[in-house]
PAVO-999770 format. One record per residue (C-alpha): x, y, z; residue number from 1. Coordinates in pm, 1 decimal. Each point is the difference from the previous one (the first is absolute). Layout:
REM residues N
R        u        v        w   i
R        X        Y        Z NUM
...
REM end
This chain:
REM residues 241
R        u        v        w   i
R   8976.7   7460.3   9272.8   1
R   -319.7     71.0    141.6   2
R     56.2    381.6     33.1   3
R    129.7     70.8   -353.9   4
R   -292.6    119.7   -231.0   5
R    -34.6    -95.8   -328.3   6
R   -258.5    131.3   -250.1   7
R    -82.0   -193.3   -336.1   8
R   -109.6    186.2   -306.8   9
R   -164.6   -236.6   -288.1  10
R   -316.3    -26.8   -145.7  11
R     31.3   -356.1    -50.0  12
R   -127.6   -184.5    299.1  13
R    188.8   -324.8    -66.1  14
R    347.3    168.6     27.4  15
R   -123.0    197.8    299.9  16
R   -105.7   -336.5    170.5  17
R    300.3   -159.0    -82.4  18
R    274.4    262.7    123.6  19
R   -199.6      4.7    295.9  20
R     20.7   -367.5     55.5  21
R    338.7      2.4    -43.0  22
R     79.7    308.2    181.1  23
R   -201.6   -146.8    308.8  24
R    189.6   -329.8    -20.2  25
R    298.9    208.1     32.9  26
R   -142.8    189.1    347.2  27
R   -104.3    345.4   -142.9  28
R   -293.2     27.1    132.1  29
R   -155.6    356.0    -66.6  30
R    -43.3     -7.7   -332.8  31
R   -272.5    227.2   -189.9  32
R   -135.8    -41.1   -347.7  33
R   -149.9    244.4   -222.1  34
R    -82.9    -23.3   -391.3  35
R     12.3    339.5   -116.0  36
R    271.0    315.0     -1.0  37
R   -260.5    201.1    157.3  38
R    -57.0   -239.2    299.3  39
R    421.7     -8.4     23.1  40
R     15.4    341.4     66.9  41
R   -267.7     25.3    238.1  42
R    100.9   -309.8    209.6  43
R    364.6    163.0     -7.3  44
R   -151.6    324.8    140.5  45
R   -156.8   -194.4    286.2  46
R    260.9   -239.5    111.7  47
R    379.4    -26.5    -31.7  48
R    151.3   -279.0   -221.2  49
R    338.2   -144.3      3.6  50
R    -46.8   -143.1   -345.7  51
R   -234.9     45.0   -306.6  52
R    -15.3   -264.9   -283.9  53
R   -149.6    190.0   -256.2  54
R   -136.4   -133.6   -349.6  55
R     60.5    219.9   -290.4  56
R   -309.8    -95.1   -214.6  57
R   -299.2    142.1    226.9  58
R   -348.0     92.0   -121.3  59
R     -9.3    381.7     -6.6  60
R    344.2    148.9     70.2  61
R    293.1   -214.7    -26.9  62
R    250.0   -103.1    261.9  63
R    238.4    220.2   -200.7  64
R   -242.0    298.9     34.3  65
R   -108.1    -26.5    358.7  66
R    365.5    -67.1    126.2  67
R     97.8    356.5     11.9  68
R   -316.8     50.6    211.8  69
R     97.5   -261.8    235.6  70
R    359.1    158.6     39.7  71
R   -134.2    309.8    139.4  72
R   -170.2   -171.1    318.4  73
R    248.7   -342.1     45.9  74
R    357.6    -60.9    -26.1  75
R    -73.6   -408.8     30.1  76
R    158.2   -148.3   -309.5  77
R   -170.7    -76.1   -321.1  78
R     -4.9   -352.9   -177.6  79
R   -150.7     12.2   -330.3  80
R   -185.5   -288.5   -126.1  81
R     32.7     47.7   -412.5  82
R    -65.0   -199.9   -284.8  83
R    253.6    209.1   -190.9  84
R    340.2    -80.0    -57.6  85
R    159.5    272.4   -189.1  86
R    260.9    181.4    152.7  87
R   -179.1    348.6    -70.4  88
R   -289.5   -161.0    197.2  89
R    213.2    -95.1    296.4  90
R    183.6    322.7     10.2  91
R   -312.2    187.1    -17.8  92
R   -128.5   -201.1    322.6  93
R    352.7    140.2    164.6  94
R    -82.8    333.9   -125.4  95
R   -328.0     46.9    139.2  96
R    156.9   -134.8    374.9  97
R    -32.0   -348.5    -26.0  98
R    281.1   -195.4    194.3  99
R    -49.6   -351.8   -190.4 100
R   -194.4   -193.1   -247.8 101
R    -99.7   -347.2    -58.6 102
R   -107.5   -111.2   -363.5 103
R   -330.2   -205.2    -40.6 104
R    -33.3   -288.3     26.6 105
R    176.2    -42.9    291.4 106
R    127.8   -250.8    315.3 107
R   -209.3    126.2    311.4 108
R    312.4   -105.8    154.4 109
R    208.1    232.1   -188.2 110
R   -222.4    307.6    126.7 111
R     49.3    -82.4    313.7 112
R    374.2     -7.6    -50.3 113
R    -30.9    312.6   -151.6 114
R   -199.7    166.5    301.4 115
R    233.3   -155.8    252.4 116
R    279.1    194.5   -210.1 117
R   -145.6    327.1     17.9 118
R   -118.4    -15.1    376.8 119
R    381.0    -79.6     80.3 120
R     69.0    340.4   -174.7 121
R   -314.6    152.1    149.3 122
R     65.2    -91.4    346.4 123
R    380.7    103.3     57.6 124
R    187.4    -74.8    288.9 125
R   -252.8   -234.0    128.8 126
R    109.8   -313.6    134.0 127
R   -310.6   -167.5     48.0 128
R   -213.2     14.9   -333.1 129
R   -316.5     -8.6    206.6 130
R     42.0    311.8    188.5 131
R   -137.8    337.8   -189.9 132
R    237.6    202.0   -191.2 133
R    212.7    311.3    211.3 134
R     54.0    161.4   -359.4 135
R   -152.7    337.3    -26.0 136
R    -93.2      7.7    354.7 137
R    174.0    335.6    134.6 138
R    -19.5    -45.7    404.8 139
R     55.9    370.1    201.5 140
R   -106.6   -148.8    316.9 141
R   -317.8    206.5     78.8 142
R    -97.5    -33.7   -370.0 143
R     64.9   -261.7   -299.6 144
R    -69.4     53.7   -350.6 145
R   -110.1   -349.0   -179.2 146
R     88.2     67.7   -343.0 147
R   -141.2   -324.0   -152.6 148
R   -368.7     77.4    162.1 149
R     36.3    382.3    -24.7 150
R    -71.7     38.0    348.3 151
R    122.3    230.1    302.8 152
R     -7.9   -171.8    353.8 153
R     15.8    234.3    300.0 154
R     52.6   -149.5    336.5 155
R   -132.9   -359.6   -135.3 156
R   -293.1    192.8   -163.8 157
R    -98.9     40.9   -379.1 158
R     -8.8    387.9    -59.4 159
R   -168.8    129.7   -310.5 160
R    213.3    181.1   -231.6 161
R    -90.5    209.6   -314.1 162
R    226.5   -147.7   -312.7 163
R    248.1    333.9    -14.0 164
R     29.2     23.2    374.9 165
R    114.4   -382.7      1.0 166
R    221.5     39.0   -321.4 167
R    184.8    292.9    177.4 168
R     15.1   -191.8    316.8 169
R    169.2   -334.9   -184.0 170
R    237.0    208.9   -150.8 171
R    120.4    145.0    303.5 172
R     -5.2   -352.6    120.5 173
R    208.3   -110.7   -296.4 174
R    278.7    277.4     70.4 175
R     35.8     11.7    364.3 176
R    191.8    284.9    195.1 177
R     44.4    196.9   -343.7 178
R   -104.4    375.0    -26.8 179
R   -204.3     81.4   -323.1 180
R   -113.5    317.0    -71.4 181
R   -345.1     88.1    -68.6 182
R     43.9     46.5   -382.3 183
R    192.8   -341.9     17.1 184
R   -292.6   -187.0    167.2 185
R   -261.2    177.9   -271.2 186
R    214.1   -119.5   -290.2 187
R     77.7   -342.5    118.6 188
R   -353.1   -112.7    120.5 189
R   -242.2    233.8   -175.4 190
R    246.4    -64.3   -312.0 191
R    -14.7    345.7   -116.6 192
R    294.8    187.6   -107.1 193
R   -177.5    312.5      7.3 194
R     67.1    297.1    283.5 195
R   -114.7   -205.3    314.3 196
R   -299.5     93.9    184.0 197
R    118.7     62.1    357.1 198
R   -351.9      2.9    143.8 199
R    -92.9   -345.6   -112.5 200
R    317.2   -159.6    124.7 201
R    -66.6    150.0    346.5 202
R   -356.5   -118.3     29.9 203
R     97.3   -348.7    -85.9 204
R    285.6     -3.9    251.4 205
R   -239.7    148.3    250.5 206
R   -250.4   -252.3    -86.8 207
R    279.2   -271.5     62.5 208
R    100.1    109.8    317.5 209
R   -374.3    -30.4    121.0 210
R      5.9   -320.6    -53.0 211
R    353.0   -118.0    126.4 212
R     84.2    249.9    236.6 213
R    -81.9    -26.1    363.9 214
R    -31.8    382.1      6.5 215
R    -11.1    112.1   -337.6 216
R     64.3    355.6    114.6 217
R    331.4   -101.6    147.4 218
R    104.6   -278.0   -285.3 219
R    260.1   -206.5    104.7 220
R     28.9   -225.3   -297.8 221
R    -85.9    210.8   -287.1 222
R    207.4    293.4     73.4 223
R     85.8    330.5   -166.7 224
R    378.7     50.0    -31.7 225
R    -17.4    397.2    -10.6 226
R    140.0    160.6   -330.3 227
R     30.3   -323.6   -132.3 228
R   -308.5   -212.4     -5.2 229
R   -170.2   -324.3    130.4 230
R    119.0   -331.6    106.9 231
R   -119.5   -299.0    133.4 232
R    200.4   -115.3    341.0 233
R     77.2   -379.4     18.7 234
R    146.6    -77.0    302.7 235
R    194.3   -319.0     95.2 236
R   -301.8   -152.5     84.8 237
R   -171.1     40.1   -339.2 238
R     10.9   -268.7   -266.1 239
R   -138.7    165.2   -303.1 240
R    126.9   -211.5   -301.2 241
REM end
């Protein structure tokens, strides 16, 4: 479990210490702790976590308030720690992006069991839980898009990729070998149902090609199908998921 990263967010040091101690005994060795929602957001911007344990009652913004912000930067399952027991409170936690909850006071072994259950769902198709997740990793041979980390790698090296360029590439990766018109791409990625800006789409496609193609002027991966649109070619060797 030493390659699984867990973030604990609670303003009570005793709870952080207790959970960290139990998790270490269960061979979870990569554990970070923070005491505020703002620090949790900052931590997730710097590092990829595989599970987040998030207290609802935090100083400043509550766990429920910061959860939507966390969801913008991480797909890691979120386990809420809450002293609230009504169905409304529990449903609110799910509505804002939580995956499970434990009511305080709790048995720390129950928290560990819930974390393991979430990890089994978050690390699909893995025969050994110690391995890092493949879910959300799109491998096209020359390049890989790591969705959980928000990262593009080309020939094994990380490549800087602006947000909308990355979102467009990720959309193509999720729909390999399928042709999209410029207006479809504009609507699906930019989220606008208005008349598409063809130039904006073309500029972003050019920026993708600059990053993933061996020769951007003669693209072999992200190609234009004349009169129809664009598609990302996935060969038999690719393994986009």
